[in-house]
Steps between C-alpha positions, in 0.01 A plus 500: 500500500455133409747306715420193702697408814460125529754402762644653814743262671637582844750332731570631849862470614627253752704758688784558252551865406661669202495780244241479223523313172290555186408335170290621209389274215324640192411307186272512201533124453226257591575329829404189686376640833615209717842487335570872538394492866749220565778691322422820688499309828846360428626840382367657820688244711827677411370807684446319831801660669427845359164527674313209653296709744236485230485351150228587250418468130252687286409342164299716262353444153495843334382546139744290292755467778565293807662698784639343817654698787679317780627634831677374811507749787715596796298713739711807582255789454127465584489147633126473428402232248300765308838609361573159351570487128430484211318821587214672314441875501169627639379551144592139411660646186853413607677207665854491640753247622783678675830423675669765713463791737399859423657714770297814432166321464339683794581839349366389160188357662426842653546669159266252335232539768508878443442427130196286583638145511347250743705241691382178661846399633812663639728320255754644258351261241177698491696825480668379177178386336306817597793716392500328160126558448533863614832602343595241237807277494774759429405746776438217746848358446659844524331560837542168680818449699598145588616163377250312288400294202137474395261397227181701453221421256261775387183339363367830364807542277569129452860568604753336729767712670800345670758711680812486715651736759769760427799285595374151418484377858203276423521256206275499196540244220278482192434267205323598177449231237229331297191685630615469861646762734627404847664705773621410846738529795661160448638376168417143602128584499524612137695188407229286658228672297677469164675170578739406216467816291823647637860493380828616651599860429875467445547875508371496860693181576831651386434813705439278803837332445668843512294697752339232724143584391286539191477856356239767554252410222579143396426201720651153472203410276497667160122539504479657849607860556539726804309824523757779548480713815294823496307362203150384418354297215160569350375170355206473260347208311479559125440251219576190709823634650612721784655834409722668757595865539787575739534832684737638764346708778820608683869537429789574734674803351854591598536876487824618670283783633560494877654826628472429873802502728629158601366552853154579362515196270564278801213664690258462210601135460441458873149646470405300190628173647296564816192559284569187295526286813187661646299414186607138528393465861136524388348156558236330709770263629839556670795606282850364578832549319792302359829625637815399313731727697577710190436874488178482299305256718645662814361838391160339443510361855596845634204659323259230617618549858434875471152445357385210718362522852569132572814292471561389144589145403825457304639187335843421363681204347853403594750247368751274669741613228615841630588622150125518432374598844376849598281389790722674759426836332128422492526421871647845564210668322242288682656587836517872420129518414390242759326272249364151548781338303515151351812345342503204266839333453545306177737216429535266206233247603220614270346164417251507213405864549726612213298302246175642638632856473616448140155363414313792657682759289326367189784607272872415524645742756867492592551748786603270788388758757149376417568230761576714808229741381243222512625352826475826689161579344378155599608554860345847514168375358448286811418821685446774239305582187683816390866608519703791370838456331789715378490425126560797270741707708800404288316571175385846611812626673797341323588199711636257242860454397420547129333833588817614677711401201264673259516817713878508452467391138305822429806697609767287332346365178650782290848390613492172310791620283713456814427128512857394396651716775260357760599149391864584573411649839293197583801276431749717690297602805167322520248646746123511545473841329719401206314171462167684506618755245630220279167316521298812419716600205451148365124559523538822301572283195187287558128576462389685812207266560761250623480677837167319548662156472555339840738233364371234739391237251613381157629765261465466124825303463399264783160444341661405170686223688199400710228489233448365154514794258134487393381616842776751573391865484673816617199589713679704764651745249173534310293549815732736683574706189126545436429605859807723536431679173137559602610716795462874467712642217531823699703327772871567460601296803564132436438442873141625477443292187627189677288572808192555285559182300566296815136545600410302187771235539644378831225651720203394287627165376688376806449675833125567478433151363707349782314693769154441354534125446685436828244692705204355308619143549534576872152660516621849580448848355821701447494880471796712386502862627798602286303409188259781564373724221577831675840394636603354166392806302704718735808276468473530122558877525840454668826568320793255512699740719211499750461122497876467550556794730878540549538181292326284763273219370147518638594820679141622555383192688827477691461859617138431592612191692728718718185614676466149643829309474873553562759517222635146552152363429443718194841484331567128509548276198177425314388134497268329256207280598631176356601153611769253384228287347712282273744422779205399716361272229842343438559452873162333561459292187778513242358216291150649501639838404702350212201299381281810475766708323591229250155351436347573157183711503224505240546859384865569423819300450802609703861414423562273797878492466497876556280458809727230640794738457315770698413255777858374529641854507253602770550193720879534477474875585673598174210730407175605663216391272225518763257716304548316173458153648197615696339627178531157338378328817193728511419460131524121508284485812248738342496289182425187702187672640379610156 
């Protein structure tokens, strides 16, 4: 086979625990061995919170290439050091570095043993690598069920495969330039390996200014991309460059095909959610849960209590500001199911932790709920390695306000000729229904992809005042139009199109990034039962009238919740998981806050008179600019680290 393994570096953890982190470095260039080892060591240091139970590197000279695989491990399944990575197959033909959990690995292991495969560990890592050698990459990815990102090198085919799970729960960045291909969990590792060969991607930057995060494929660096969910790359070395072939192995298809009664829909959802939670309780360590007090996380707690013989541990975060606090509802759930419950109460004294959180995200990230997400994860990680959360319930079952509006828009969009009459009614007798109808008829004259816009950051007009023209792009329209138009042409419902597209926008770019980075920084693995393949595929068969039974948002989960909770708990006003971050910063250090907002950075020039106007309007309570000011604060802090 002709490859020589000349270094195997291992560091045993000092008691910190976390999810795994990976790096792969391939090049056809000649390298200085000592220099590349130093660079890989520094690149690996960015993974220390993702998995310091064990850290290893495998450096291989193979034909005309140099291949390095790097891994930092959190021991969740098969705690034996034989399962440490990078991991070779029994044949030594394949090597893998892998981040994630495969929930059906025991079932797949049994199938593979029947087909003649041998196992030397009980790890899901070995299941993936044996499955690949037995079934190939496409069938393996179709069969495994979990959250993951991995790189796998096949020496017999001289091919690299990198892949990502169906929803994009685990990150995967890649770089392909000048006879070098790099992949990894953390964008900072790639930056360390290529040093100054990166430039700002202003398309991604403008999207961040609008939607709080970079988009699904572009990163903040023009030369670094994100592997889409449910996708793999096949990478080959040909004529001094790396050639990539991209393939999807799964797609969520909305079908409108469910003919069950509403009662049966609720019962099937109940069964599938129970199965999803059961899958995610598989671990060789204890599994706890985050409890916000909302319906989704409360249902997860209910299912865990049904499936667990012992008391479960629940954790919640509360705020001194009652407008943001749901801890009393979490307390009710904890009492009902007799959990070991821990509350963390936040106030505005955050010290330097904000800067550390911004740094750990690697890219500019403007969702302020990153802060309470990290703080609760950090508290939980003092006692736990694995927790379940309620992410995905809104996406699957119609929990967002823009979903509700789109549901009604489907019924009213053909009435846009009545817009003048509605304007008159709105002036004469304004009401919630008239206002809603007026808003939706306005949207009938706009591109429908506008339903994806959250309108939390800077719109196109704002950006023209904030930025010099040469770096001002209409990224949000371009991105959302592309994604919206890629949804199934057979779907007649705008609601289902918006729900489908939301998986590739707010969920992928914001919520999953927030949860992954916050939990990773806190050395904790987060699992999301609602983002389950079987449950999601069932939800995609539901019709709008079933999702909004009798016009009720999130009606399926609310009806399921009646099994456990009273109506006052279920039908209360929905609260977001945010904090008044800008008010906290202003209250604690107004001068420091102003200095960060108004300080020049090395990447882009802002119009500072416009920023001063926003600050003055916010401080004087004329307008709430919290999200917009926070975006500038985050970007300037990020720029100072890079």
